C-alpha positions as CSV (number, residue, x, y, z in Angstrom):
1,M,13.0,14.4,-5.9
2,F,11.2,13.6,-2.6
3,I,8.7,11.3,-4.4
4,K,11.6,9.2,-5.9
5,K,13.4,9.0,-2.5
6,N,10.2,8.1,-0.7
7,R,9.4,5.4,-3.3
8,E,12.9,3.9,-2.9
9,I,12.4,3.8,0.9
10,L,9.0,2.0,0.5
11,L,10.4,-0.5,-2.0
12,E,13.1,-1.4,0.5
13,E,11.0,-1.3,3.7
14,L,7.7,-2.9,2.6
15,P,9.3,-6.4,2.2
16,K,10.8,-6.1,5.7
17,A,7.3,-5.4,7.0
18,G,5.9,-8.6,5.3
19,L,4.5,-6.7,2.4
20,G,6.8,-7.8,-0.3
21,K,4.3,-8.7,-3.0
22,F,3.4,-5.6,-5.0
23,S,3.1,-4.2,-8.5
24,P,6.2,-2.4,-9.7
25,P,5.6,1.4,-9.4
26,D,5.8,3.2,-12.7
27,G,6.9,6.6,-11.5
28,A,3.8,7.5,-9.5
29,F,3.6,8.2,-5.8
30,Y,1.6,5.0,-4.9
31,I,2.4,1.3,-4.8
32,Y,-0.3,-1.4,-5.1
33,V,0.5,-3.9,-2.3
34,D,-1.0,-7.4,-2.1
35,I,-2.4,-7.8,1.4
36,S,-4.2,-11.0,0.8
37,K,-2.2,-13.0,3.3
38,Y,-3.4,-10.6,6.0
39,S,-7.0,-9.7,4.9
40,N,-9.5,-9.9,2.2
41,D,-11.0,-6.6,3.2
42,S,-8.7,-3.8,2.1
43,L,-10.8,-1.0,3.6
44,N,-10.8,-2.6,7.0
45,F,-7.0,-3.4,6.6
46,C,-6.4,0.3,6.0
47,K,-8.4,1.3,9.0
48,E,-6.5,-1.1,11.2
49,V,-3.2,0.2,10.0
50,L,-4.3,3.7,10.8
51,D,-5.6,2.7,14.2
52,K,-2.6,0.5,15.2
53,A,0.4,2.1,13.5
54,G,-0.8,5.7,12.8
55,V,-0.1,5.3,9.1
56,A,-2.7,6.4,6.6
57,I,-3.0,4.3,3.5
58,T,-5.8,3.9,1.0
59,P,-7.4,0.7,-0.3
60,G,-6.9,-0.2,-3.9
61,L,-10.7,-0.2,-4.4
62,D,-10.5,3.6,-4.4
63,F,-8.8,3.3,-7.8
64,D,-11.1,0.6,-9.3
65,Q,-13.5,2.2,-11.8
66,K,-15.6,-1.0,-11.8
67,K,-16.4,-0.7,-8.0
68,R,-17.6,2.9,-8.2
């Protein structure tokens, strides 16, 4: 129940934060967001978001089997 509600909130709020380009979530608790207009370094982007906004996110490369 909470996952669905949280996902709905993210889908509504991400575009308002300038992060409107993302893959449609398919029931999971994560959303792949395109940050290319802000950075080409997703790891650094995540660190900056944590430092500046206090929000923990993870870079998509954590889920890329080819980069491991």
